Every structure is written in structure tokens, then in C-alpha cells.
N, C-alpha and C positions, 0 to 999 in steps of 0.2 A: 591170697592174691600176691602178697609179697614173696612168698617162697616159690610159688608156681611160676612166676615170671621168668625164672631161670631155666625152666624146662625148654627143650627143643621140640618143635612141632613134629618132627620126624622121629622122635624118641631119643632117649639118652639115659644117663645114669645119675644125673644131678638134678635136684636132690632126691627125687623118688622114682625117676624113670618112667613117668607117665608120658603119654603122647597124644597127639591130635585132639580129638573131641573130649578126651579125659581132662585136658587142661581147661580150667574155668575160663569162660569168655572174657571176664574182666582181667584175668591174668594175661591173656593174649593181647588185649588192648594195652595193658600196662607195659608189656614187653616192647611194643611198637613205640610208645611214648618214651621209654627209657633209652632205646637206641637213638631215636630222633634227638633227644636231649644230649646224648653223648657225642654225636657226630661233630658239631661245631666246636666242642671243647677239647678235642684231641689235637696234639701238636703236629 
């Protein structure tokens, strides 16, 4: 989950280039939580 939350839903190369349904459900949820957490802390 920690590594896969960096993946892009439409594919990419970081860290393993998986996409869409290959990304574990919990990693996709974690990605949303990570972005939500980062939004108010950006200057």
C-alpha cells in the first residue's frame, strides 16, 4: 500500500508502472487520504 499509493490511475512509471485495477484498492484509498492531508499544508 505504501509503495503503490504513488502510482497514477492512468499509468506511469513510478515505482512499478501499474495502472487502474492493478493498483490495490487500499493504495487508491490511501492516495486520496494523502492528497487530502497535503492540501491544507501547502503554502
